[in-house]
Backbone as XML, in Angstrom:
<?xml version="1.0"?>
<chain id="A" units="angstrom">
  <residue number="1" name="MET">
    <atom name="N" x="9.043" y="28.765" z="-15.093"/>
    <atom name="CA" x="7.954" y="27.816" z="-15.124"/>
    <atom name="C" x="6.914" y="28.249" z="-14.098"/>
  </residue>
  <residue number="2" name="LYS">
    <atom name="N" x="5.661" y="28.175" z="-14.472"/>
    <atom name="CA" x="4.603" y="28.575" z="-13.553"/>
    <atom name="C" x="4.439" y="27.562" z="-12.435"/>
  </residue>
  <residue number="3" name="LYS">
    <atom name="N" x="3.860" y="28.034" z="-11.350"/>
    <atom name="CA" x="3.741" y="27.204" z="-10.156"/>
    <atom name="C" x="2.918" y="25.941" z="-10.422"/>
  </residue>
  <residue number="4" name="LYS">
    <atom name="N" x="1.795" y="26.075" z="-11.115"/>
    <atom name="CA" x="0.928" y="24.921" z="-11.357"/>
    <atom name="C" x="1.618" y="23.894" z="-12.260"/>
  </residue>
  <residue number="5" name="ALA">
    <atom name="N" x="2.311" y="24.372" z="-13.282"/>
    <atom name="CA" x="3.027" y="23.456" z="-14.180"/>
    <atom name="C" x="4.155" y="22.740" z="-13.445"/>
  </residue>
  <residue number="6" name="ALA">
    <atom name="N" x="4.876" y="23.464" z="-12.591"/>
    <atom name="CA" x="5.967" y="22.852" z="-11.840"/>
    <atom name="C" x="5.448" y="21.780" z="-10.891"/>
  </residue>
  <residue number="7" name="ILE">
    <atom name="N" x="4.313" y="22.044" z="-10.260"/>
    <atom name="CA" x="3.730" y="21.056" z="-9.346"/>
    <atom name="C" x="3.301" y="19.810" z="-10.113"/>
  </residue>
  <residue number="8" name="ILE">
    <atom name="N" x="2.688" y="19.987" z="-11.284"/>
    <atom name="CA" x="2.237" y="18.844" z="-12.080"/>
    <atom name="C" x="3.421" y="18.017" z="-12.558"/>
  </residue>
  <residue number="9" name="VAL">
    <atom name="N" x="4.470" y="18.686" z="-13.047"/>
    <atom name="CA" x="5.661" y="17.962" z="-13.508"/>
    <atom name="C" x="6.291" y="17.189" z="-12.356"/>
  </residue>
  <residue number="10" name="TYR">
    <atom name="N" x="6.364" y="17.797" z="-11.186"/>
    <atom name="CA" x="6.954" y="17.132" z="-10.030"/>
    <atom name="C" x="6.114" y="15.923" z="-9.611"/>
  </residue>
  <residue number="11" name="ILE">
    <atom name="N" x="4.802" y="16.075" z="-9.591"/>
    <atom name="CA" x="3.930" y="14.957" z="-9.192"/>
    <atom name="C" x="4.056" y="13.803" z="-10.180"/>
  </residue>
  <residue number="12" name="VAL">
    <atom name="N" x="4.101" y="14.108" z="-11.475"/>
    <atom name="CA" x="4.273" y="13.051" z="-12.482"/>
    <atom name="C" x="5.615" y="12.349" z="-12.286"/>
  </residue>
  <residue number="13" name="ALA">
    <atom name="N" x="6.672" y="13.119" z="-12.005"/>
    <atom name="CA" x="7.994" y="12.523" z="-11.790"/>
    <atom name="C" x="7.995" y="11.625" z="-10.555"/>
  </residue>
  <residue number="14" name="VAL">
    <atom name="N" x="7.333" y="12.057" z="-9.494"/>
    <atom name="CA" x="7.264" y="11.237" z="-8.281"/>
    <atom name="C" x="6.472" y="9.957" z="-8.543"/>
  </residue>
  <residue number="15" name="ILE">
    <atom name="N" x="5.396" y="10.053" z="-9.312"/>
    <atom name="CA" x="4.612" y="8.856" z="-9.640"/>
    <atom name="C" x="5.447" y="7.879" z="-10.454"/>
  </residue>
  <residue number="16" name="ILE">
    <atom name="N" x="6.256" y="8.394" z="-11.390"/>
    <atom name="CA" x="7.141" y="7.521" z="-12.173"/>
    <atom name="C" x="8.155" y="6.837" z="-11.269"/>
  </residue>
  <residue number="17" name="VAL">
    <atom name="N" x="8.748" y="7.587" z="-10.341"/>
    <atom name="CA" x="9.730" y="7.000" z="-9.419"/>
    <atom name="C" x="9.077" y="5.935" z="-8.549"/>
  </residue>
  <residue number="18" name="LEU">
    <atom name="N" x="7.894" y="6.217" z="-8.036"/>
    <atom name="CA" x="7.202" y="5.223" z="-7.209"/>
    <atom name="C" x="6.851" y="3.976" z="-8.023"/>
  </residue>
  <residue number="19" name="GLY">
    <atom name="N" x="6.466" y="4.166" z="-9.277"/>
    <atom name="CA" x="6.188" y="3.022" z="-10.140"/>
    <atom name="C" x="7.422" y="2.184" z="-10.400"/>
  </residue>
  <residue number="20" name="LEU">
    <atom name="N" x="8.557" y="2.852" z="-10.628"/>
    <atom name="CA" x="9.799" y="2.110" z="-10.849"/>
    <atom name="C" x="10.248" y="1.378" z="-9.591"/>
  </residue>
  <residue number="21" name="ILE">
    <atom name="N" x="10.065" y="1.995" z="-8.435"/>
    <atom name="CA" x="10.407" y="1.313" z="-7.181"/>
    <atom name="C" x="9.474" y="0.121" z="-6.956"/>
  </residue>
  <residue number="22" name="GLY">
    <atom name="N" x="8.197" y="0.289" z="-7.275"/>
    <atom name="CA" x="7.259" y="-0.827" z="-7.187"/>
    <atom name="C" x="7.636" y="-1.960" z="-8.127"/>
  </residue>
  <residue number="23" name="LEU">
    <atom name="N" x="8.051" y="-1.605" z="-9.352"/>
    <atom name="CA" x="8.507" y="-2.612" z="-10.307"/>
    <atom name="C" x="9.758" y="-3.322" z="-9.805"/>
  </residue>
  <residue number="24" name="LEU">
    <atom name="N" x="10.652" y="-2.578" z="-9.175"/>
    <atom name="CA" x="11.870" y="-3.168" z="-8.620"/>
    <atom name="C" x="11.536" y="-4.147" z="-7.498"/>
  </residue>
  <residue number="25" name="VAL">
    <atom name="N" x="10.632" y="-3.764" z="-6.618"/>
    <atom name="CA" x="10.237" y="-4.655" z="-5.515"/>
    <atom name="C" x="9.530" y="-5.886" z="-6.056"/>
  </residue>
  <residue number="26" name="TYR">
    <atom name="N" x="8.614" y="-5.692" z="-7.019"/>
    <atom name="CA" x="7.886" y="-6.820" z="-7.598"/>
    <atom name="C" x="8.843" y="-7.788" z="-8.282"/>
  </residue>
  <residue number="27" name="SER">
    <atom name="N" x="9.767" y="-7.243" z="-9.075"/>
    <atom name="CA" x="10.681" y="-8.127" z="-9.800"/>
    <atom name="C" x="11.682" y="-8.796" z="-8.869"/>
  </residue>
  <residue number="28" name="SER">
    <atom name="N" x="12.015" y="-8.162" z="-7.770"/>
    <atom name="CA" x="12.922" y="-8.787" z="-6.816"/>
    <atom name="C" x="12.244" y="-9.939" z="-6.080"/>
  </residue>
  <residue number="29" name="MET">
    <atom name="N" x="10.948" y="-9.779" z="-5.803"/>
    <atom name="CA" x="10.233" y="-10.824" z="-5.078"/>
    <atom name="C" x="9.785" y="-11.956" z="-5.987"/>
  </residue>
  <residue number="30" name="ASN">
    <atom name="N" x="9.443" y="-11.639" z="-7.230"/>
    <atom name="CA" x="8.900" y="-12.656" z="-8.133"/>
    <atom name="C" x="9.803" y="-12.918" z="-9.329"/>
  </residue>
  <residue number="31" name="GLY">
    <atom name="N" x="11.068" y="-12.582" z="-9.218"/>
    <atom name="CA" x="11.986" y="-12.751" z="-10.344"/>
    <atom name="C" x="12.358" y="-14.198" z="-10.561"/>
  </residue>
  <residue number="32" name="ARG">
    <atom name="N" x="12.729" y="-14.479" z="-11.796"/>
    <atom name="CA" x="13.188" y="-15.823" z="-12.132"/>
    <atom name="C" x="14.697" y="-15.806" z="-12.225"/>
  </residue>
  <residue number="33" name="SER">
    <atom name="N" x="15.305" y="-16.812" z="-11.693"/>
    <atom name="CA" x="16.757" y="-16.906" z="-11.835"/>
    <atom name="C" x="17.054" y="-17.701" z="-13.096"/>
  </residue>
  <residue number="34" name="SER">
    <atom name="N" x="18.074" y="-17.286" z="-13.791"/>
    <atom name="CA" x="18.445" y="-17.998" z="-15.017"/>
    <atom name="C" x="19.832" y="-18.594" z="-14.859"/>
  </residue>
  <residue number="35" name="ASP">
    <atom name="N" x="20.161" y="-19.503" z="-15.754"/>
    <atom name="CA" x="21.459" y="-20.168" z="-15.682"/>
    <atom name="C" x="22.577" y="-19.287" z="-16.212"/>
  </residue>
  <residue number="36" name="SER">
    <atom name="N" x="22.244" y="-18.364" z="-17.071"/>
    <atom name="CA" x="23.267" y="-17.522" z="-17.683"/>
    <atom name="C" x="23.686" y="-16.410" z="-16.729"/>
  </residue>
  <residue number="37" name="ALA">
    <atom name="N" x="24.977" y="-16.181" z="-16.633"/>
    <atom name="CA" x="25.486" y="-15.123" z="-15.757"/>
    <atom name="C" x="25.301" y="-13.747" z="-16.392"/>
  </residue>
  <residue number="38" name="ALA">
    <atom name="N" x="25.049" y="-13.695" z="-17.684"/>
    <atom name="CA" x="24.935" y="-12.424" z="-18.387"/>
    <atom name="C" x="23.480" y="-12.036" z="-18.632"/>
  </residue>
  <residue number="39" name="SER">
    <atom name="N" x="22.571" y="-12.571" z="-17.875"/>
    <atom name="CA" x="21.158" y="-12.257" z="-18.094"/>
    <atom name="C" x="20.833" y="-10.871" z="-17.548"/>
  </residue>
  <residue number="40" name="PHE">
    <atom name="N" x="19.900" y="-10.203" z="-18.191"/>
    <atom name="CA" x="19.481" y="-8.857" z="-17.807"/>
    <atom name="C" x="18.029" y="-8.960" z="-17.371"/>
  </residue>
  <residue number="41" name="THR">
    <atom name="N" x="17.782" y="-8.970" z="-16.068"/>
    <atom name="CA" x="16.457" y="-9.230" z="-15.540"/>
    <atom name="C" x="15.635" y="-7.954" z="-15.434"/>
  </residue>
  <residue number="42" name="LEU">
    <atom name="N" x="14.368" y="-8.111" z="-15.091"/>
    <atom name="CA" x="13.471" y="-6.969" z="-14.908"/>
    <atom name="C" x="13.935" y="-6.100" z="-13.745"/>
  </residue>
  <residue number="43" name="SER">
    <atom name="N" x="14.519" y="-6.711" z="-12.743"/>
    <atom name="CA" x="15.074" y="-5.962" z="-11.620"/>
    <atom name="C" x="16.206" y="-5.050" z="-12.073"/>
  </residue>
  <residue number="44" name="ASP">
    <atom name="N" x="17.050" y="-5.555" z="-12.963"/>
    <atom name="CA" x="18.137" y="-4.729" z="-13.503"/>
    <atom name="C" x="17.594" y="-3.559" z="-14.316"/>
  </residue>
  <residue number="45" name="VAL">
    <atom name="N" x="16.553" y="-3.815" z="-15.084"/>
    <atom name="CA" x="15.943" y="-2.753" z="-15.891"/>
    <atom name="C" x="15.351" y="-1.669" z="-14.994"/>
  </residue>
  <residue number="46" name="ALA">
    <atom name="N" x="14.671" y="-2.073" z="-13.929"/>
    <atom name="CA" x="14.076" y="-1.096" z="-13.008"/>
    <atom name="C" x="15.156" y="-0.290" z="-12.287"/>
  </residue>
  <residue number="47" name="THR">
    <atom name="N" x="16.228" y="-0.943" z="-11.874"/>
    <atom name="CA" x="17.319" y="-0.231" z="-11.198"/>
    <atom name="C" x="18.003" y="0.747" z="-12.141"/>
  </residue>
  <residue number="48" name="LEU">
    <atom name="N" x="18.237" y="0.327" z="-13.372"/>
    <atom name="CA" x="18.855" y="1.216" z="-14.352"/>
    <atom name="C" x="17.942" y="2.388" z="-14.686"/>
  </residue>
  <residue number="49" name="ALA">
    <atom name="N" x="16.638" y="2.140" z="-14.781"/>
    <atom name="CA" x="15.697" y="3.229" z="-15.053"/>
    <atom name="C" x="15.685" y="4.238" z="-13.907"/>
  </residue>
  <residue number="50" name="LEU">
    <atom name="N" x="15.749" y="3.766" z="-12.675"/>
    <atom name="CA" x="15.827" y="4.685" z="-11.536"/>
    <atom name="C" x="17.120" y="5.487" z="-11.554"/>
  </residue>
  <residue number="51" name="ALA">
    <atom name="N" x="18.210" y="4.852" z="-11.951"/>
    <atom name="CA" x="19.490" y="5.554" z="-12.014"/>
    <atom name="C" x="19.474" y="6.637" z="-13.089"/>
  </residue>
  <residue number="52" name="VAL">
    <atom name="N" x="18.899" y="6.319" z="-14.237"/>
    <atom name="CA" x="18.845" y="7.286" z="-15.332"/>
    <atom name="C" x="17.854" y="8.405" z="-15.017"/>
  </residue>
  <residue number="53" name="PHE">
    <atom name="N" x="16.801" y="8.097" z="-14.280"/>
    <atom name="CA" x="15.756" y="9.078" z="-13.991"/>
    <atom name="C" x="16.174" y="10.072" z="-12.907"/>
  </residue>
  <residue number="54" name="ALA">
    <atom name="N" x="17.384" y="9.941" z="-12.368"/>
    <atom name="CA" x="17.836" y="10.879" z="-11.333"/>
    <atom name="C" x="17.947" y="12.293" z="-11.867"/>
  </residue>
  <residue number="55" name="ILE">
    <atom name="N" x="18.437" y="12.447" z="-13.094"/>
    <atom name="CA" x="18.611" y="13.792" z="-13.658"/>
    <atom name="C" x="17.268" y="14.486" z="-13.879"/>
  </residue>
  <residue number="56" name="PRO">
    <atom name="N" x="16.275" y="13.849" z="-14.539"/>
    <atom name="CA" x="14.978" y="14.529" z="-14.660"/>
    <atom name="C" x="14.297" y="14.789" z="-13.314"/>
  </residue>
  <residue number="57" name="MET">
    <atom name="N" x="14.549" y="13.917" z="-12.341"/>
    <atom name="CA" x="13.943" y="14.122" z="-11.022"/>
    <atom name="C" x="14.546" y="15.337" z="-10.341"/>
  </residue>
  <residue number="58" name="TRP">
    <atom name="N" x="15.862" y="15.524" z="-10.453"/>
    <atom name="CA" x="16.487" y="16.714" z="-9.880"/>
    <atom name="C" x="16.011" y="17.974" z="-10.590"/>
  </residue>
  <residue number="59" name="ILE">
    <atom name="N" x="15.849" y="17.912" z="-11.909"/>
    <atom name="CA" x="15.353" y="19.074" z="-12.652"/>
    <atom name="C" x="13.942" y="19.434" z="-12.200"/>
  </residue>
  <residue number="60" name="ALA">
    <atom name="N" x="13.081" y="18.424" z="-12.052"/>
    <atom name="CA" x="11.716" y="18.687" z="-11.588"/>
    <atom name="C" x="11.717" y="19.261" z="-10.175"/>
  </residue>
  <residue number="61" name="SER">
    <atom name="N" x="12.578" y="18.744" z="-9.313"/>
    <atom name="CA" x="12.649" y="19.243" z="-7.933"/>
    <atom name="C" x="13.127" y="20.697" z="-7.889"/>
  </residue>
  <residue number="62" name="LEU">
    <atom name="N" x="14.163" y="20.994" z="-8.653"/>
    <atom name="CA" x="14.692" y="22.354" z="-8.654"/>
    <atom name="C" x="13.711" y="23.346" z="-9.278"/>
  </residue>
  <residue number="63" name="CYS">
    <atom name="N" x="12.996" y="22.917" z="-10.325"/>
    <atom name="CA" x="11.982" y="23.790" z="-10.926"/>
    <atom name="C" x="10.846" y="24.066" z="-9.941"/>
  </residue>
  <residue number="64" name="LEU">
    <atom name="N" x="10.456" y="23.065" z="-9.164"/>
    <atom name="CA" x="9.409" y="23.278" z="-8.168"/>
    <atom name="C" x="9.881" y="24.224" z="-7.077"/>
  </residue>
  <residue number="65" name="MET">
    <atom name="N" x="11.121" y="24.059" z="-6.632"/>
    <atom name="CA" x="11.641" y="24.974" z="-5.605"/>
    <atom name="C" x="11.707" y="26.411" z="-6.130"/>
  </residue>
  <residue number="66" name="LYS">
    <atom name="N" x="12.086" y="26.551" z="-7.391"/>
    <atom name="CA" x="12.161" y="27.892" z="-7.976"/>
    <atom name="C" x="10.766" y="28.479" z="-8.151"/>
  </residue>
  <residue number="67" name="ALA">
    <atom name="N" x="9.802" y="27.666" z="-8.586"/>
    <atom name="CA" x="8.443" y="28.160" z="-8.802"/>
    <atom name="C" x="7.772" y="28.543" z="-7.484"/>
  </residue>
  <residue number="68" name="LEU">
    <atom name="N" x="8.068" y="27.798" z="-6.418"/>
    <atom name="CA" x="7.479" y="28.110" z="-5.115"/>
    <atom name="C" x="8.223" y="29.242" z="-4.413"/>
  </residue>
  <residue number="69" name="ARG">
    <atom name="N" x="9.359" y="29.645" z="-4.959"/>
    <atom name="CA" x="10.185" y="30.727" z="-4.409"/>
    <atom name="C" x="10.546" y="30.479" z="-2.947"/>
  </residue>
  <residue number="70" name="LEU">
    <atom name="N" x="11.076" y="29.308" z="-2.691"/>
    <atom name="CA" x="11.481" y="28.955" z="-1.329"/>
    <atom name="C" x="12.777" y="29.667" z="-0.981"/>
  </residue>
  <residue number="71" name="ARG">
    <atom name="N" x="12.806" y="30.311" z="0.149"/>
    <atom name="CA" x="13.987" y="31.071" z="0.574"/>
    <atom name="C" x="14.717" y="30.337" z="1.687"/>
  </residue>
  <residue number="72" name="GLY">
    <atom name="N" x="15.108" y="31.026" z="2.739"/>
    <atom name="CA" x="15.993" y="30.423" z="3.710"/>
    <atom name="C" x="15.446" y="30.231" z="5.104"/>
  </residue>
  <residue number="73" name="THR">
    <atom name="N" x="14.147" y="30.433" z="5.339"/>
    <atom name="CA" x="13.645" y="30.226" z="6.691"/>
    <atom name="C" x="13.631" y="28.736" z="7.013"/>
  </residue>
  <residue number="74" name="LEU">
    <atom name="N" x="13.451" y="28.408" z="8.267"/>
    <atom name="CA" x="13.528" y="27.019" z="8.705"/>
    <atom name="C" x="12.485" y="26.149" z="8.012"/>
  </residue>
  <residue number="75" name="HIS">
    <atom name="N" x="11.237" y="26.606" z="7.953"/>
    <atom name="CA" x="10.186" y="25.793" z="7.338"/>
    <atom name="C" x="10.427" y="25.628" z="5.844"/>
  </residue>
  <residue number="76" name="GLU">
    <atom name="N" x="10.941" y="26.659" z="5.205"/>
    <atom name="CA" x="11.214" y="26.549" z="3.777"/>
    <atom name="C" x="12.386" y="25.616" z="3.501"/>
  </residue>
  <residue number="77" name="ARG">
    <atom name="N" x="13.363" y="25.588" z="4.373"/>
    <atom name="CA" x="14.466" y="24.631" z="4.221"/>
    <atom name="C" x="13.966" y="23.202" z="4.408"/>
  </residue>
  <residue number="78" name="GLN">
    <atom name="N" x="13.043" y="23.005" z="5.340"/>
    <atom name="CA" x="12.453" y="21.680" z="5.522"/>
    <atom name="C" x="11.656" y="21.276" z="4.282"/>
  </residue>
  <residue number="79" name="ASN">
    <atom name="N" x="10.945" y="22.217" z="3.680"/>
    <atom name="CA" x="10.208" y="21.920" z="2.450"/>
    <atom name="C" x="11.158" y="21.548" z="1.320"/>
  </residue>
  <residue number="80" name="LYS">
    <atom name="N" x="12.292" y="22.236" z="1.230"/>
    <atom name="CA" x="13.281" y="21.902" z="0.205"/>
    <atom name="C" x="13.796" y="20.482" z="0.393"/>
  </residue>
  <residue number="81" name="MET">
    <atom name="N" x="14.047" y="20.109" z="1.646"/>
    <atom name="CA" x="14.532" y="18.755" z="1.900"/>
    <atom name="C" x="13.481" y="17.718" z="1.524"/>
  </residue>
  <residue number="82" name="LEU">
    <atom name="N" x="12.226" y="17.976" z="1.838"/>
    <atom name="CA" x="11.162" y="17.032" z="1.489"/>
    <atom name="C" x="10.967" y="16.937" z="-0.019"/>
  </residue>
  <residue number="83" name="ILE">
    <atom name="N" x="11.095" y="18.056" z="-0.717"/>
    <atom name="CA" x="10.946" y="18.048" z="-2.171"/>
    <atom name="C" x="12.067" y="17.230" z="-2.813"/>
  </residue>
  <residue number="84" name="SER">
    <atom name="N" x="13.252" y="17.270" z="-2.245"/>
    <atom name="CA" x="14.396" y="16.599" z="-2.871"/>
    <atom name="C" x="14.552" y="15.135" z="-2.487"/>
  </residue>
  <residue number="85" name="VAL">
    <atom name="N" x="13.715" y="14.583" z="-1.629"/>
    <atom name="CA" x="13.846" y="13.183" z="-1.198"/>
    <atom name="C" x="13.780" y="12.194" z="-2.376"/>
  </residue>
  <residue number="86" name="PRO">
    <atom name="N" x="12.796" y="12.284" z="-3.301"/>
    <atom name="CA" x="12.802" y="11.328" z="-4.423"/>
    <atom name="C" x="14.036" y="11.454" z="-5.312"/>
  </residue>
  <residue number="87" name="ALA">
    <atom name="N" x="14.521" y="12.677" z="-5.488"/>
    <atom name="CA" x="15.719" y="12.869" z="-6.306"/>
    <atom name="C" x="16.936" y="12.249" z="-5.619"/>
  </residue>
  <residue number="88" name="ILE">
    <atom name="N" x="17.007" y="12.339" z="-4.313"/>
    <atom name="CA" x="18.117" y="11.732" z="-3.569"/>
    <atom name="C" x="18.056" y="10.211" z="-3.687"/>
  </residue>
  <residue number="89" name="ALA">
    <atom name="N" x="16.848" y="9.648" z="-3.650"/>
    <atom name="CA" x="16.707" y="8.193" z="-3.802"/>
    <atom name="C" x="17.195" y="7.745" z="-5.176"/>
  </residue>
  <residue number="90" name="CYS">
    <atom name="N" x="16.830" y="8.480" z="-6.223"/>
    <atom name="CA" x="17.301" y="8.137" z="-7.568"/>
    <atom name="C" x="18.812" y="8.305" z="-7.685"/>
  </residue>
  <residue number="91" name="THR">
    <atom name="N" x="19.354" y="9.297" z="-7.005"/>
    <atom name="CA" x="20.801" y="9.518" z="-7.032"/>
    <atom name="C" x="21.538" y="8.338" z="-6.408"/>
  </residue>
  <residue number="92" name="GLY">
    <atom name="N" x="20.947" y="7.724" z="-5.395"/>
    <atom name="CA" x="21.552" y="6.527" z="-4.797"/>
    <atom name="C" x="21.690" y="5.396" z="-5.798"/>
  </residue>
  <residue number="93" name="PHE">
    <atom name="N" x="20.671" y="5.201" z="-6.643"/>
    <atom name="CA" x="20.770" y="4.174" z="-7.679"/>
    <atom name="C" x="21.824" y="4.550" z="-8.718"/>
  </residue>
  <residue number="94" name="SER">
    <atom name="N" x="21.951" y="5.856" z="-9.014"/>
    <atom name="CA" x="22.981" y="6.306" z="-9.959"/>
    <atom name="C" x="24.375" y="6.041" z="-9.408"/>
  </residue>
  <residue number="95" name="ILE">
    <atom name="N" x="24.573" y="6.318" z="-8.132"/>
    <atom name="CA" x="25.876" y="6.059" z="-7.505"/>
    <atom name="C" x="26.189" y="4.565" z="-7.531"/>
  </residue>
  <residue number="96" name="PHE">
    <atom name="N" x="25.179" y="3.739" z="-7.310"/>
    <atom name="CA" x="25.360" y="2.288" z="-7.376"/>
    <atom name="C" x="25.860" y="1.879" z="-8.755"/>
  </residue>
  <residue number="97" name="TYR">
    <atom name="N" x="25.233" y="2.410" z="-9.808"/>
    <atom name="CA" x="25.652" y="2.033" z="-11.154"/>
    <atom name="C" x="27.021" y="2.597" z="-11.510"/>
  </residue>
  <residue number="98" name="ILE">
    <atom name="N" x="27.370" y="3.761" z="-10.995"/>
    <atom name="CA" x="28.710" y="4.300" z="-11.235"/>
    <atom name="C" x="29.757" y="3.392" z="-10.591"/>
  </residue>
  <residue number="99" name="ILE">
    <atom name="N" x="29.479" y="2.925" z="-9.373"/>
    <atom name="CA" x="30.394" y="1.992" z="-8.699"/>
    <atom name="C" x="30.534" y="0.703" z="-9.482"/>
  </residue>
  <residue number="100" name="VAL">
    <atom name="N" x="29.410" y="0.184" z="-9.995"/>
    <atom name="CA" x="29.450" y="-1.051" z="-10.784"/>
    <atom name="C" x="30.283" y="-0.860" z="-12.051"/>
  </residue>
  <residue number="101" name="ILE">
    <atom name="N" x="30.100" y="0.275" z="-12.726"/>
    <atom name="CA" x="30.861" y="0.532" z="-13.940"/>
    <atom name="C" x="32.353" y="0.641" z="-13.653"/>
  </residue>
  <residue number="102" name="VAL">
    <atom name="N" x="32.704" y="1.329" z="-12.563"/>
    <atom name="CA" x="34.119" y="1.455" z="-12.184"/>
    <atom name="C" x="34.694" y="0.086" z="-11.859"/>
  </residue>
  <residue number="103" name="MET">
    <atom name="N" x="33.936" y="-0.745" z="-11.165"/>
    <atom name="CA" x="34.419" y="-2.092" z="-10.846"/>
    <atom name="C" x="34.606" y="-2.916" z="-12.105"/>
  </residue>
  <residue number="104" name="MET">
    <atom name="N" x="33.730" y="-2.730" z="-13.098"/>
    <atom name="CA" x="33.877" y="-3.473" z="-14.350"/>
    <atom name="C" x="35.097" y="-2.996" z="-15.142"/>
  </residue>
  <residue number="105" name="ILE">
    <atom name="N" x="35.389" y="-1.700" z="-15.061"/>
    <atom name="CA" x="36.543" y="-1.166" z="-15.802"/>
    <atom name="C" x="37.841" y="-1.692" z="-15.205"/>
  </residue>
  <residue number="106" name="PHE">
    <atom name="N" x="37.957" y="-1.682" z="-13.877"/>
    <atom name="CA" x="39.187" y="-2.107" z="-13.221"/>
    <atom name="C" x="39.146" y="-3.563" z="-12.775"/>
  </residue>
  <residue number="107" name="ARG">
    <atom name="N" x="38.530" y="-4.374" z="-13.506"/>
    <atom name="CA" x="38.352" y="-5.782" z="-13.184"/>
    <atom name="C" x="39.615" y="-6.551" z="-13.260"/>
  </residue>
</chain>
């Protein structure tokens, strides 16, 4: 993948993640509580979308690192860590949902 395309894909992915986090914060602050225990709120949708978006975010991050040809010097390792921060955040939501699924299975 060319450098310019990798940067554009990564920026679009980061904007999507920021939008989903904004939606999660908005729905958490302005959400409605319902009487049903089985309701699926906007907050749940945003959290699930962040969990599912972890894989495309990691792909975009790795493609950007490959396109920029980052090697092993200290500054390049710091750049790799900064590039992977949004993917790590999405991975946290994925781990949360994996824990929830395991808890539901062994209920």
